[in-house]
C-alpha positions in Angstrom: 146.1 181.1 -58.2 143.6 183.0 -60.5 140.1 182.0 -61.2 137.4 180.2 -59.5 136.7 177.1 -61.7 138.2 173.8 -60.4 139.1 171.1 -62.7 136.6 168.2 -62.0 139.0 165.5 -63.1 141.7 164.8 -60.6 145.2 163.6 -61.7 147.3 161.0 -60.0 151.1 160.9 -60.8 153.7 158.4 -59.4 157.5 159.4 -59.3 159.4 156.3 -58.7 162.7 157.2 -57.2 163.2 160.3 -55.0 166.9 160.9 -55.5 168.0 164.3 -57.1 166.2 163.6 -60.5 162.8 162.6 -58.9 163.0 165.5 -56.6 163.7 168.0 -59.4 160.6 166.8 -61.1 158.6 167.3 -57.9 159.9 170.8 -57.6 159.1 171.8 -61.0 155.7 170.3 -60.8 155.0 172.3 -57.6 156.1 175.6 -59.4 154.0 174.9 -62.4 151.0 174.1 -60.3 151.0 177.5 -58.7 151.2 179.1 -62.1 148.2 177.5 -63.5 145.4 179.8 -64.3 142.8 177.2 -63.1 143.5 175.0 -60.0 144.2 171.4 -60.8 143.5 168.6 -58.2 146.5 166.4 -58.0 147.8 163.6 -55.9 151.5 162.7 -56.2 153.0 159.4 -54.9 156.7 159.9 -54.1 158.0 156.4 -54.0 161.4 155.3 -52.9 162.6 152.0 -51.6 165.3 153.3 -49.4 164.5 156.9 -48.2 161.9 159.3 -49.6 163.4 162.6 -50.2 167.0 161.5 -50.5 167.2 158.1 -52.4 169.8 155.3 -51.9 172.9 157.0 -52.9 172.4 160.0 -50.9 170.5 158.5 -47.9 170.9 160.2 -44.6 172.0 157.1 -42.5 175.5 156.6 -44.4 178.7 157.4 -42.7 180.1 161.0 -43.2 183.4 160.2 -44.7 182.1 159.7 -48.2 182.5 162.9 -50.0 181.1 164.8 -53.0 183.2 165.9 -55.8 181.7 169.3 -56.4 182.1 172.2 -54.3 179.1 173.2 -52.3 178.9 176.7 -53.9 178.3 175.1 -57.2 175.5 172.7 -56.1 171.7 173.6 -55.9 168.4 171.6 -56.1 166.3 174.8 -56.5 165.5 175.9 -60.0 165.8 179.5 -59.0 168.2 181.4 -56.6 166.9 182.9 -53.3 164.9 186.0 -53.8 164.7 187.4 -50.3 161.5 185.3 -49.4 161.3 182.0 -47.7 162.7 179.0 -49.6 160.1 177.4 -51.7 159.9 175.7 -55.0 161.6 177.9 -57.6 163.6 180.0 -55.2 165.9 178.6 -52.5 169.5 178.2 -51.2 172.3 176.5 -52.9 173.9 173.7 -50.8 176.6 176.1 -49.7 174.0 178.7 -48.6 172.1 176.1 -46.7 175.1 174.8 -44.9 176.0 178.3 -44.0 172.5 179.0 -42.7 172.5 175.8 -40.6 175.9 176.7 -39.1 174.4 180.0 -38.0 171.2 178.7 -36.6 172.1 175.1 -35.5 175.8 175.4 -34.8 176.6 172.8 -37.3 180.1 172.6 -39.1 180.5 175.5 -41.4 181.9 175.0 -45.0 183.1 177.7 -47.3 181.7 177.9 -50.9 184.8 176.2 -52.2 184.8 173.3 -49.8 183.3 169.8 -50.4 180.5 168.4 -48.3 179.8 164.7 -47.4 177.2 162.7 -49.2 175.4 162.5 -45.9 175.2 166.3 -45.7 173.8 166.5 -49.2 171.3 163.9 -48.4 170.2 166.1 -45.4 169.9 169.0 -47.9 167.8 166.8 -50.3 165.6 166.0 -47.3 165.1 169.8 -46.5 164.4 170.6 -50.1 161.8 167.8 -50.2 160.0 169.2 -47.1 160.0 172.7 -48.8 158.3 171.3 -51.6 155.7 169.6 -49.5 155.1 172.5 -47.4 154.5 174.7 -50.6 152.1 172.7 -52.6 148.9 174.6 -53.6 145.5 173.9 -52.2 144.0 170.5 -53.8 147.5 168.9 -54.1 148.4 166.0 -52.1 151.9 164.5 -51.9 152.1 161.0 -50.4 155.4 159.6 -49.3 155.6 155.8 -50.1 158.6 154.1 -48.7 158.5 150.7 -50.6 159.7 149.0 -53.7 157.6 149.0 -56.9 157.8 145.4 -58.4 155.8 145.8 -61.3 153.7 148.4 -63.5 150.7 147.1 -65.0 148.6 149.2 -67.6 144.9 149.5 -66.6 142.2 149.1 -69.2 140.7 152.5 -68.3 144.1 154.2 -68.6 147.0 154.7 -66.4 148.9 152.1 -64.2 148.6 149.8 -61.2 151.8 149.9 -59.2 152.5 146.6 -57.5 154.4 147.1 -54.1 156.8 144.7 -52.5 155.0 145.2 -49.0 151.5 144.0 -49.9 149.0 142.9 -52.4 147.2 146.2 -52.7 148.6 148.2 -55.6 148.7 152.1 -56.0 147.0 153.6 -59.1 148.3 156.4 -61.1 147.4 158.1 -64.3 151.0 158.8 -65.2 154.3 157.5 -64.0 157.9 158.9 -63.9 160.8 156.6 -63.7 163.7 158.2 -62.0 165.2 155.1 -60.5 168.8 156.0 -60.4 171.8 153.7 -60.4 171.0 150.1 -61.2 172.3 146.8 -59.8 172.9 144.4 -62.6 173.2 140.6 -63.0 177.0 139.6 -62.8 178.8 139.6 -66.3 181.2 136.8 -67.1 184.1 138.3 -65.1 181.9 138.9 -62.1 180.3 135.4 -62.1 183.8 133.8 -62.2 184.8 135.8 -59.2 181.6 135.0 -57.3 182.0 131.4 -58.1 185.4 131.2 -57.0 184.7 132.9 -53.6 181.5 130.8 -53.0 183.6 127.7 -52.8 186.1 129.0 -50.2 185.3 130.1 -46.6 186.7 133.6 -45.9 187.1 134.6 -49.6 184.9 137.3 -50.8 184.2 139.2 -54.1 182.1 142.4 -53.7 180.5 143.4 -56.8 180.5 147.2 -57.9 178.0 149.4 -56.0 178.0 152.6 -54.0 180.7 152.3 -51.3 178.0 152.9 -48.6 176.3 149.7 -49.8 179.3 147.5 -49.8 179.9 145.2 -46.8 183.3 146.6 -45.9 183.1 145.6 -42.1 185.8 143.6 -40.3 183.9 140.4 -40.7 184.4 140.6 -44.5 187.5 142.6 -44.6 189.6 141.8 -41.3 192.2 144.0 -40.0 195.7 143.1 -41.4 194.2 141.2 -44.4 195.1 142.1 -48.0 192.1 143.4 -49.8 192.3 143.9 -53.7 190.5 146.9 -55.2 189.6 146.9 -58.9 189.4 150.3 -60.4 190.8 153.6 -59.1 188.0 156.1 -60.0 185.9 158.0 -57.5 184.5 155.0 -55.8 188.1 153.8 -55.2 188.6 156.7 -52.9 185.4 155.9 -51.0 186.5 152.4 -50.4 189.9 153.5 -49.3 188.5 155.9 -46.8 186.1 153.5 -45.5 188.9 150.9 -44.8 191.3 153.5 -43.1 189.5 156.6 -41.6 186.5 154.2 -41.1 188.7 151.7 -39.1 189.9 154.5 -36.7 193.0 155.8 -38.7 193.9 159.4 -38.8 195.9 161.8 -40.8 198.2 164.4 -39.3 199.2 167.5 -41.2 203.0 168.0 -41.1 204.9 171.4 -41.1 205.3 171.3 -45.0 201.7 170.8 -45.6 201.9 167.1 -46.6 200.1 164.4 -44.6 201.1 161.4 -42.6 198.8 158.5 -41.7 198.6 157.2 -38.3 197.3 153.6 -38.4 194.8 152.2 -35.8 195.8 148.7 -36.4 192.4 147.8 -37.5 192.8 148.4 -41.1 193.6 146.1 -43.9 196.4 146.3 -46.4 195.0 147.7 -49.8 196.4 146.5 -53.2 194.7 148.3 -56.1 195.0 148.4 -59.8 193.4 149.7 -63.1 193.9 149.9 -66.7 195.8 153.2 -66.3 197.7 152.4 -63.2 196.9 156.1 -62.1 194.4 156.9 -59.3 191.9 159.5 -60.7 193.8 162.9 -60.3 192.5 165.7 -58.2 190.0 168.6 -59.0 191.8 171.9 -59.2 191.3 174.5 -56.5 188.1 176.1 -57.4 188.5 179.7 -58.3 185.1 180.1 -60.3 182.0 181.7 -59.3 179.0 179.2 -59.2 177.4 180.5 -62.3 180.7 180.5 -64.5 180.8 178.2 -67.4 183.4 178.2 -70.3 181.7 179.8 -73.4 182.6 177.5 -76.3 184.4 179.0 -79.4 185.1 175.9 -81.5 182.9 173.1 -80.3 179.6 174.9 -80.6 176.1 174.0 -81.4 176.6 175.6 -84.8 179.7 173.7 -85.4 178.0 170.4 -84.6 175.2 171.2 -86.9 177.4 172.3 -89.8 179.2 169.0 -89.5 175.9 167.0 -89.6 174.9 168.8 -92.8 178.4 168.1 -94.3 178.1 164.4 -93.4 174.5 164.1 -94.9 175.6 165.8 -98.2 178.7 163.5 -98.4 177.4 160.1 -97.2 173.5 160.5 -97.1 173.6 160.0 -93.2 173.8 162.9 -90.8 175.5 160.8 -88.2 178.9 162.1 -87.2 182.4 160.3 -86.6 183.5 161.3 -83.3 187.2 161.3 -84.1 186.8 163.4 -87.3 183.9 165.8 -86.5 183.9 166.3 -82.7 187.2 165.5 -81.0 189.4 168.0 -83.0 187.0 170.8 -82.1 187.0 169.8 -78.3 190.8 169.5 -78.3 190.9 173.0 -79.9 188.7 174.2 -77.0 191.1 172.8 -74.4 194.2 174.0 -76.2 192.9 177.6 -76.4 192.2 177.7 -72.5 195.5 175.9 -71.9 197.8 178.3 -73.7 195.8 181.5 -72.8 196.1 180.5 -69.1 200.0 180.3 -69.6 200.1 183.7 -71.1 197.9 185.2 -68.6 200.0 183.6 -65.6 203.2 185.0 -67.2 202.2 188.3 -68.6 199.0 189.4 -67.1 195.3 189.6 -67.9 195.6 192.1 -70.9 198.3 190.0 -72.6 196.2 186.9 -71.9 193.2 188.5 -73.7 195.0 189.7 -76.6 196.7 186.2 -77.0 193.2 184.6 -76.9 192.0 186.8 -79.6 194.8 186.1 -81.8 194.8 182.4 -81.1 191.1 182.0 -81.5 191.3 183.8 -84.8 194.1 181.6 -86.1 192.2 178.3 -85.3 189.0 179.6 -86.7 190.6 180.7 -90.1 192.9 178.0 -90.6 195.8 180.2 -89.7 199.4 179.1 -88.3 198.8 178.7 -84.7 202.3 177.2 -84.2 203.9 180.4 -85.4 201.8 182.3 -82.8 202.9 179.9 -80.1 206.6 180.5 -81.0 206.1 184.3 -81.0 204.5 184.1 -77.6 207.4 182.0 -76.1 205.3 179.0 -75.6 206.9 176.5 -77.9 209.2 175.1 -75.1 206.3 174.2 -73.0 204.8 170.8 -73.2 201.6 170.6 -75.2 198.4 169.4 -73.7 198.1 165.6 -74.3 195.1 164.1 -72.8 196.2 160.5 -73.6 199.6 161.0 -71.9 197.9 162.6 -69.0 195.5 159.7 -68.5 197.9 156.9 -69.4 201.3 158.2 -68.2 202.8 154.8 -67.9 202.0 153.6 -71.4 204.9 151.6 -72.9 206.9 151.9 -69.6 208.6 148.8 -67.9 209.4 149.0 -64.2 212.1 146.5 -62.7 210.4 146.2 -59.5 207.4 147.6 -57.4 209.6 150.1 -55.7 210.6 151.9 -58.9 206.9 152.0 -60.0 205.8 153.4 -56.6 208.4 156.1 -56.7 207.2 157.1 -60.2 203.7 157.0 -59.3 204.1 159.3 -56.2 206.1 161.6 -58.4 203.1 161.8 -60.9 200.6 162.4 -58.2 202.6 165.0 -56.5 203.2 166.9 -59.8 199.3 166.7 -60.4 198.6 168.1 -56.8 201.0 171.0 -57.5 199.0 171.7 -60.8 195.7 171.5 -58.8 196.9 173.9 -56.2 197.4 176.5 -58.9 193.6 176.6 -59.4 191.1 175.9 -62.3 191.5 179.3 -63.6 195.1 180.3 -62.9 196.5 176.8 -63.4 196.9 176.1 -67.1 196.4 172.3 -66.9 193.2 172.3 -64.6 191.9 175.3 -66.3 191.8 173.3 -69.5 190.6 170.2 -68.0 187.7 172.1 -66.3 186.5 172.8 -69.9 185.5 169.1 -70.3 182.8 169.6 -67.7 181.6 172.9 -69.3 181.3 171.8 -72.8 179.3 168.4 -71.9 176.2 169.9 -73.3 177.6 170.4 -76.8 179.1 167.0 -76.6 175.6 165.6 -75.8 174.3 167.5 -78.9 176.7 165.6 -80.9 176.3 162.0 -79.4 172.8 161.9 -77.9 170.0 160.0 -79.7 172.3 158.2 -82.2 174.1 161.3 -83.1 177.3 159.3 -84.0 177.9 156.5 -86.4 177.3 153.4 -84.3 180.9 152.1 -84.9 182.3 155.6 -83.9 180.1 155.7 -80.8 181.3 152.2 -79.7 185.0 152.5 -80.5 185.9 156.2 -80.5 183.6 157.6 -77.8 182.8 154.8 -75.4 186.1 152.9 -75.5 188.8 155.5 -76.2 187.4 159.0 -75.3 185.1 158.3 -72.3 187.7 156.6 -69.9 190.1 159.3 -70.6 187.4 162.0 -70.0 186.2 160.3 -66.8 189.8 160.2 -65.5 190.7 163.8 -66.2 187.4 165.8 -65.8 185.8 164.6 -62.4 188.4 164.1 -59.8 188.1 164.0 -56.0 189.0 166.9 -53.8 192.8 167.7 -53.4 192.8 166.5 -49.8 191.6 163.2 -50.7 194.6 162.7 -53.1 196.9 164.0 -50.4 195.6 161.3 -48.1 196.2 158.7 -50.7 199.7 159.8 -51.0 200.3 159.4 -47.4 198.6 156.0 -47.5 201.0 155.0 -50.2 204.0 156.3 -48.3 202.8 154.3 -45.1 202.7 151.1 -47.0 198.8 150.7 -46.3 198.0 151.2 -50.1 200.0 149.6 -52.9 199.2 150.3 -56.6 200.3 147.1 -58.6 200.9 149.1 -61.8 199.3 149.8 -65.2 197.2 147.2 -67.2 196.5 145.4 -63.8 195.2 141.9 -64.2 192.7 140.5 -61.7 192.4 136.6 -61.8 191.8 133.7 -59.5 194.6 131.7 -58.0 193.7 128.0 -57.4 196.8 127.1 -55.6 196.6 130.0 -53.2 192.9 130.0 -52.8 192.9 133.6 -53.4 192.6 136.5 -55.9 195.7 137.3 -57.9 196.6 140.9 -58.8 199.5 142.0 -60.9 200.8 144.4 -63.6 202.6 142.9 -66.7 204.6 146.2 -66.7 206.0 145.9 -63.2 208.3 142.9 -62.4 207.4 141.2 -59.1 204.1 143.1 -58.7 201.9 139.9 -58.3 199.9 139.9 -55.0 197.2 137.8 -53.6 194.1 138.8 -51.6 191.3 136.9 -50.0 188.9 139.9 -50.7 188.4 141.6 -53.9 186.3 144.8 -54.1 185.0 146.0 -57.5 185.2 149.7 -57.2 183.6 150.3 -60.5 180.1 151.8 -60.6 177.8 149.5 -62.7 176.7 151.0 -65.9 173.2 150.8 -67.0 172.2 147.7 -68.9 168.6 147.3 -69.4 168.9 143.6 -70.1 171.0 142.8 -66.9 169.1 145.1 -64.6 168.1 143.0 -61.6 165.1 145.3 -60.6 161.9 143.4 -60.8 160.3 146.6 -62.1 162.6 147.2 -65.0 162.9 143.6 -66.0 159.0 143.2 -66.0 158.6 146.5 -68.1 161.1 145.0 -70.7 159.4 141.5 -70.7 156.0 143.1 -71.2 157.1 145.2 -74.0 156.2 148.6 -72.1 159.9 149.8 -72.6 162.6 149.0 -75.0 166.4 149.0 -75.4 167.7 152.0 -77.5 169.0 150.7 -80.7 170.9 152.7 -83.2 170.9 151.4 -87.0 172.5 153.3 -89.8 171.4 151.7 -92.9 173.6 153.9 -95.1 176.9 152.4 -93.5 175.4 149.2 -92.4 176.1 149.7 -88.8 174.1 148.8 -85.7 174.6 149.4 -82.0 172.6 147.9 -79.0 173.1 150.4 -76.4 171.8 148.8 -73.2 170.0 152.1 -72.3 166.3 152.7 -72.0 164.8 154.3 -75.1 163.0 157.5 -74.8 161.9 160.4 -76.8 163.4 163.7 -76.7 161.9 166.1 -74.0 159.6 165.3 -72.3 161.2 161.8 -72.3 158.3 159.4 -73.0 159.7 155.8 -73.0 159.4 153.9 -76.2 157.6 150.6 -76.1 158.8 147.3 -77.9 157.0 148.5 -81.1 158.9 151.8 -81.0 155.8 153.9 -79.9 155.8 156.6 -77.3 153.8 155.9 -74.2 152.4 159.4 -73.4 151.8 158.5 -69.8 155.2 157.0 -68.9 158.3 158.9 -68.6 162.0 158.1 -67.8 164.7 160.4 -66.7 168.3 160.2 -65.5 170.5 157.1 -65.2 168.2 154.5 -66.8 168.4 156.4 -70.1 172.2 156.4 -70.2 173.5 155.4 -73.6 170.4 157.0 -75.2 171.6 160.2 -73.6 175.1 160.9 -72.1 176.1 161.7 -68.7 172.8 161.5 -67.0 174.3 160.8 -63.6 174.3 164.5 -62.9 172.8 165.0 -59.4 172.2 168.6 -59.2 171.8 172.0 -60.9 174.1 175.2 -60.4 173.2 178.5 -59.0 172.4 181.2 -61.3 172.3 178.9 -64.4 169.3 177.2 -66.1 171.2 173.9 -66.4 169.9 170.9 -68.5 169.3 169.2 -65.1 166.5 171.7 -64.4 165.3 172.1 -68.0 164.7 168.3 -68.1 162.7 168.2 -65.0 160.6 171.1 -66.2 159.9 169.4 -69.5 158.5 166.3 -67.7 156.5 168.4 -65.1 154.9 170.5 -67.9 153.8 167.3 -69.7 152.6 165.7 -66.5 150.0 168.4 -66.2 149.1 168.4 -69.8 145.8 166.4 -70.9 146.4 162.9 -72.3 145.2 162.1 -75.9 141.5 161.6 -75.8 141.6 157.8 -76.2 143.9 157.5 -73.2 141.8 159.5 -70.6 140.8 157.4 -67.8 137.0 156.6 -67.8 136.8 156.4 -64.0 138.0 158.8 -61.3 141.7 158.4 -60.9 142.0 158.5 -57.2 141.7 155.1 -55.7 139.1 154.9 -52.9 140.6 151.7 -51.7 143.0 151.3 -48.8 146.6 152.5 -49.3 149.4 150.2 -48.6 152.2 150.2 -46.1 154.1 153.6 -46.1 151.3 155.4 -48.1 148.8 154.7 -45.4 151.3 155.8 -42.8 152.0 159.1 -44.7 148.3 159.9 -44.9 147.8 159.0 -41.2 150.7 161.2 -40.2 149.5 164.1 -42.2 152.2 164.3 -44.7 149.8 165.8 -47.4 149.5 169.3 -48.5 
């Protein structure tokens, strides 16, 4: 650091929630502290109710069969790549590099850059990342670990907040507070309440509300061996529950000579009956063929295209809000089609032919030319067009005479998808195109965030129609997980009832009833029902005393979109925040300059906030968001909000905070 003058006014910051979002703020704070021309005295409380430095979802005491769905080479928490020096804030290893180093120095299991790590291992990486931050804080900075639950946040007359802790009566005090609280737990909705009430009156009947699989009670006391367990939803969490009830019960998979898997039951597993709207378990991610820094460069759905659409809407209607189906989706589909057809030509005729086709195809679409003629000339007209709705809902309008017929069809669809996934996410036309859905999220965000869409369009076109399809096709599990499911279906351990699955109670049987109206004879009963859908943020239903108290006290508010031109209104359920640096908005709609929120609590105001890492070699939005918060944390508050007394509390620290200081966990 340069200069000898020390800021006489210390600053106290509390980061509530130390999963990836909270840690990213701490890292950028450490980087910026070292860049300050004048040292700044600072105390940071890193507060987490489960595990400081990992958080609840990535905590390091969970079983290792829960898997990430991004390859390790594409995951990093550091805001800069290694530079030859020691790992430190701003320059450190990706998850893949960290695992490779641990394999070399500690003999741990190695993974290649295109392999998938367990959530446990990522939690260990997060803990290592956290220690690196602590060990590299500049002089005059303290980082205090507080393993406790914050139950309330109360403004102080002199500025800042008191943080009430679950463990004791003495609060922490902070000038500024960052809410990075992660996945919520919600009050049951009407369906969940009906299921819970039904189970409460019947011994041995259980309904498990949606949550991280590591937090669900899936042990044999709740889900006995040989019993039938229903699973609602077949997204990523479905695979976690499936594995916990099979591999987690001592079962094993054997690889056969043809590369397929066979399941060897232990006898301790239950029988699984699953269902969802689509009737299709979320398909596999394509074999990764891309470098960590690779990202599709948009040609059609660009920032400029979104801005032009806004100007056109404002000129036509007086409102700049977009219609998703008319202004965004056609450009998105052009982006996918372009990659899909180009990959077909490249696979058939080579790279140069693919590049020439891409040039002509892009030109045709951008100028309103005849792309169909180009497809015929290229000999592509006989190939099936890319149809997201058909891929996500392959059984729409179909009727099956019995469960065996549906099972055969389902296995055929899953095996075809695995074959496409084996081709890769560059060489394989289908998975290359679907991978674009991940790469253009930032442009979609520019279209939809902060009320960018008409309220009715956001609710119907975006949330109800597009997002379920997007979630199913863009974020699948590793291929081996889908192969395991195929083996479990073949072994009779897992049964998928069919599309449009209905979950209800059966008074006569004293159990839950699961069936598909499109499959004759599909009805099954189960005494245990597991909801494998991750709860969506809903500020009004959040069971956290902290969040409910902030809402009741008017310190935060729900994000509501009103379009007076069209007479439309949408109550989002998300926490209202400004654009970067993400100050919360109080009940009067005023930004609170000393209170920030980042990540999942702000979902619905911003889209796809559940991202849990950055990417090597890329200045991602994940890192930029954290940096914006860190920069504002170090900026002076408006004069009328500056505390009148020293911010550092001379009183005793509570619980884990006192233990942290006593153990010397400060820098």
